C-alpha beads as a LAMMPS data file, in Angstrom:
LAMMPS data file: protein, C-alpha beads

172 atoms
171 bonds

1 atom types
1 bond types

-500.0 500.0 xlo xhi
-500.0 500.0 ylo yhi
-500.0 500.0 zlo zhi

Masses

1 110.0

Atoms # bond

1 1 1 0.000 0.000 0.000
2 1 1 2.948 2.338 0.604
3 1 1 3.889 2.137 -3.064
4 1 1 0.349 2.979 -4.107
5 1 1 0.324 6.022 -1.813
6 1 1 3.617 7.226 -3.256
7 1 1 2.247 6.781 -6.788
8 1 1 -0.908 8.636 -5.796
9 1 1 1.120 11.556 -4.467
10 1 1 3.225 11.682 -7.609
11 1 1 0.160 11.518 -9.851
12 1 1 -1.444 14.448 -8.019
13 1 1 1.741 16.531 -8.029
14 1 1 2.187 15.901 -11.754
15 1 1 -1.443 16.717 -12.497
16 1 1 -2.309 13.180 -13.663
17 1 1 -5.697 13.191 -12.003
18 1 1 -7.155 10.230 -13.900
19 1 1 -4.213 8.087 -12.705
20 1 1 -4.782 9.401 -9.185
21 1 1 -8.461 8.444 -9.316
22 1 1 -7.581 4.978 -10.584
23 1 1 -5.142 4.548 -7.689
24 1 1 -7.798 5.726 -5.224
25 1 1 -10.177 3.075 -6.577
26 1 1 -7.461 0.419 -6.148
27 1 1 -6.765 1.548 -2.577
28 1 1 -10.477 1.516 -1.778
29 1 1 -10.757 -2.019 -3.147
30 1 1 -7.771 -3.169 -1.104
31 1 1 -9.277 -1.667 2.036
32 1 1 -12.666 -3.296 1.463
33 1 1 -11.048 -6.682 0.793
34 1 1 -9.048 -6.463 4.030
35 1 1 -12.179 -5.533 5.985
36 1 1 -14.233 -8.378 4.526
37 1 1 -11.356 -10.789 5.236
38 1 1 -11.355 -9.686 8.901
39 1 1 -15.139 -10.049 9.095
40 1 1 -14.872 -13.555 7.640
41 1 1 -12.265 -14.466 10.255
42 1 1 -14.636 -13.449 13.059
43 1 1 -17.497 -15.282 11.338
44 1 1 -15.381 -18.455 11.333
45 1 1 -14.643 -17.995 15.038
46 1 1 -18.362 -17.593 15.746
47 1 1 -19.261 -20.613 13.611
48 1 1 -16.739 -22.826 15.422
49 1 1 -18.476 -22.090 18.718
50 1 1 -21.903 -22.591 17.143
51 1 1 -20.796 -25.934 15.696
52 1 1 -19.548 -27.062 19.114
53 1 1 -22.907 -26.055 20.594
54 1 1 -24.766 -27.807 17.781
55 1 1 -22.902 -31.099 18.199
56 1 1 -22.427 -31.162 21.972
57 1 1 -25.867 -29.664 22.760
58 1 1 -24.485 -27.489 25.533
59 1 1 -23.225 -23.926 25.919
60 1 1 -20.174 -22.857 27.901
61 1 1 -19.116 -19.402 29.050
62 1 1 -16.135 -19.651 26.719
63 1 1 -18.266 -20.433 23.677
64 1 1 -20.722 -17.680 24.561
65 1 1 -17.850 -15.199 24.942
66 1 1 -16.433 -16.274 21.589
67 1 1 -19.778 -15.834 19.832
68 1 1 -20.548 -12.524 21.558
69 1 1 -17.051 -11.158 20.928
70 1 1 -17.215 -12.158 17.276
71 1 1 -20.578 -10.440 16.806
72 1 1 -19.293 -7.249 18.459
73 1 1 -16.165 -7.211 16.276
74 1 1 -18.203 -7.892 13.134
75 1 1 -20.520 -4.999 13.996
76 1 1 -17.549 -2.681 14.419
77 1 1 -15.791 -3.805 11.235
78 1 1 -18.909 -3.985 9.078
79 1 1 -20.001 -0.388 9.607
80 1 1 -18.407 1.864 7.003
81 1 1 -16.653 5.093 7.949
82 1 1 -19.732 7.105 6.989
83 1 1 -21.565 5.342 9.882
84 1 1 -24.654 4.848 7.695
85 1 1 -23.864 1.883 5.451
86 1 1 -22.306 -1.550 5.714
87 1 1 -19.687 -3.569 3.869
88 1 1 -21.961 -6.597 4.127
89 1 1 -25.672 -5.839 4.058
90 1 1 -28.106 -7.892 6.125
91 1 1 -29.225 -9.940 3.118
92 1 1 -25.686 -10.682 1.875
93 1 1 -24.383 -13.067 4.549
94 1 1 -25.247 -16.348 2.868
95 1 1 -22.255 -16.587 0.514
96 1 1 -19.751 -15.538 3.181
97 1 1 -21.209 -17.969 5.718
98 1 1 -21.300 -20.769 3.132
99 1 1 -17.547 -20.402 2.636
100 1 1 -16.799 -19.803 6.301
101 1 1 -18.681 -22.842 7.602
102 1 1 -16.481 -25.219 5.618
103 1 1 -13.366 -23.791 7.269
104 1 1 -15.108 -23.686 10.655
105 1 1 -16.105 -27.361 10.488
106 1 1 -12.525 -28.412 9.867
107 1 1 -11.188 -26.170 12.638
108 1 1 -13.944 -27.244 15.043
109 1 1 -13.028 -30.912 14.594
110 1 1 -10.012 -30.277 16.818
111 1 1 -12.244 -29.008 19.635
112 1 1 -15.589 -30.828 19.435
113 1 1 -15.639 -33.454 22.180
114 1 1 -11.889 -32.936 22.582
115 1 1 -11.116 -33.867 18.979
116 1 1 -13.179 -37.066 18.898
117 1 1 -14.137 -36.597 15.237
118 1 1 -12.068 -36.126 12.107
119 1 1 -12.951 -33.198 9.862
120 1 1 -14.615 -35.709 7.513
121 1 1 -16.768 -37.189 10.269
122 1 1 -17.736 -33.809 11.674
123 1 1 -18.555 -32.532 8.206
124 1 1 -21.117 -35.316 7.865
125 1 1 -22.606 -34.592 11.292
126 1 1 -23.100 -30.819 11.061
127 1 1 -26.477 -29.625 9.835
128 1 1 -25.100 -26.651 7.946
129 1 1 -28.449 -24.989 7.295
130 1 1 -29.291 -25.046 11.000
131 1 1 -25.938 -23.624 12.110
132 1 1 -26.009 -20.979 9.383
133 1 1 -29.573 -19.978 10.300
134 1 1 -28.442 -19.449 13.896
135 1 1 -25.461 -17.420 12.681
136 1 1 -27.708 -15.307 10.432
137 1 1 -30.092 -14.716 13.343
138 1 1 -27.230 -13.508 15.534
139 1 1 -25.750 -11.370 12.748
140 1 1 -29.101 -9.686 12.161
141 1 1 -28.716 -8.096 15.597
142 1 1 -25.848 -5.889 14.383
143 1 1 -28.241 -3.970 12.143
144 1 1 -30.889 -3.294 14.791
145 1 1 -28.987 -2.709 18.037
146 1 1 -26.333 -0.290 19.226
147 1 1 -22.951 -1.492 20.423
148 1 1 -24.148 -0.851 23.992
149 1 1 -27.283 -2.976 23.610
150 1 1 -25.712 -5.715 21.533
151 1 1 -24.039 -7.849 24.252
152 1 1 -27.319 -8.255 26.126
153 1 1 -29.265 -9.012 22.930
154 1 1 -26.695 -11.625 21.887
155 1 1 -26.877 -13.240 25.324
156 1 1 -30.674 -13.385 25.052
157 1 1 -30.332 -15.264 21.742
158 1 1 -27.639 -17.538 23.178
159 1 1 -29.915 -18.510 26.041
160 1 1 -32.247 -20.030 23.419
161 1 1 -29.559 -22.363 22.018
162 1 1 -29.207 -25.990 23.164
163 1 1 -27.880 -25.794 26.722
164 1 1 -28.606 -22.078 26.813
165 1 1 -31.037 -22.248 29.701
166 1 1 -28.519 -24.125 31.846
167 1 1 -25.814 -21.646 30.818
168 1 1 -28.037 -18.691 31.693
169 1 1 -28.816 -20.132 35.106
170 1 1 -25.123 -20.844 35.716
171 1 1 -25.595 -24.577 36.173
172 1 1 -22.923 -25.856 33.810

Bonds

1 1 1 2
2 1 2 3
3 1 3 4
4 1 4 5
5 1 5 6
6 1 6 7
7 1 7 8
8 1 8 9
9 1 9 10
10 1 10 11
11 1 11 12
12 1 12 13
13 1 13 14
14 1 14 15
15 1 15 16
16 1 16 17
17 1 17 18
18 1 18 19
19 1 19 20
20 1 20 21
21 1 21 22
22 1 22 23
23 1 23 24
24 1 24 25
25 1 25 26
26 1 26 27
27 1 27 28
28 1 28 29
29 1 29 30
30 1 30 31
31 1 31 32
32 1 32 33
33 1 33 34
34 1 34 35
35 1 35 36
36 1 36 37
37 1 37 38
38 1 38 39
39 1 39 40
40 1 40 41
41 1 41 42
42 1 42 43
43 1 43 44
44 1 44 45
45 1 45 46
46 1 46 47
47 1 47 48
48 1 48 49
49 1 49 50
50 1 50 51
51 1 51 52
52 1 52 53
53 1 53 54
54 1 54 55
55 1 55 56
56 1 56 57
57 1 57 58
58 1 58 59
59 1 59 60
60 1 60 61
61 1 61 62
62 1 62 63
63 1 63 64
64 1 64 65
65 1 65 66
66 1 66 67
67 1 67 68
68 1 68 69
69 1 69 70
70 1 70 71
71 1 71 72
72 1 72 73
73 1 73 74
74 1 74 75
75 1 75 76
76 1 76 77
77 1 77 78
78 1 78 79
79 1 79 80
80 1 80 81
81 1 81 82
82 1 82 83
83 1 83 84
84 1 84 85
85 1 85 86
86 1 86 87
87 1 87 88
88 1 88 89
89 1 89 90
90 1 90 91
91 1 91 92
92 1 92 93
93 1 93 94
94 1 94 95
95 1 95 96
96 1 96 97
97 1 97 98
98 1 98 99
99 1 99 100
100 1 100 101
101 1 101 102
102 1 102 103
103 1 103 104
104 1 104 105
105 1 105 106
106 1 106 107
107 1 107 108
108 1 108 109
109 1 109 110
110 1 110 111
111 1 111 112
112 1 112 113
113 1 113 114
114 1 114 115
115 1 115 116
116 1 116 117
117 1 117 118
118 1 118 119
119 1 119 120
120 1 120 121
121 1 121 122
122 1 122 123
123 1 123 124
124 1 124 125
125 1 125 126
126 1 126 127
127 1 127 128
128 1 128 129
129 1 129 130
130 1 130 131
131 1 131 132
132 1 132 133
133 1 133 134
134 1 134 135
135 1 135 136
136 1 136 137
137 1 137 138
138 1 138 139
139 1 139 140
140 1 140 141
141 1 141 142
142 1 142 143
143 1 143 144
144 1 144 145
145 1 145 146
146 1 146 147
147 1 147 148
148 1 148 149
149 1 149 150
150 1 150 151
151 1 151 152
152 1 152 153
153 1 153 154
154 1 154 155
155 1 155 156
156 1 156 157
157 1 157 158
158 1 158 159
159 1 159 160
160 1 160 161
161 1 161 162
162 1 162 163
163 1 163 164
164 1 164 165
165 1 165 166
166 1 166 167
167 1 167 168
168 1 168 169
169 1 169 170
170 1 170 171
171 1 171 172
């Protein structure tokens, strides 16, 4: 990116404004790609915890913290600088989650029931549509709640997951 900024500066100083605009478009694209990559990373983290919940039918404080933290980070990253629009709109999560769940299943195989299943076995066990629907439901909260309200709203949703009632009552 440093090279692009130097080229941008040179283009402006030399009056090559079309080149400068082209460079600005490239820089904008690079920035958006990096943001979406970071969002995807947090989506994978969230999906790993949701997969563990889905298979083990329980919820731990650690998994809840991972899901909640991921949602909060996604909210922060997803909101554009103008504070009025998003990199990923509420109806655009399906393709990102479809890619992310495949990575999450493989990574979760190390953790589910202390690594009892290979990635191949776990892949056959996970009901992708169910896990992705839960993820979409949680992600929808980022569009309707402030950063201050969001942790409580996420926890309310988590309490509805398998093992959520026990988790909420602190009887793990």
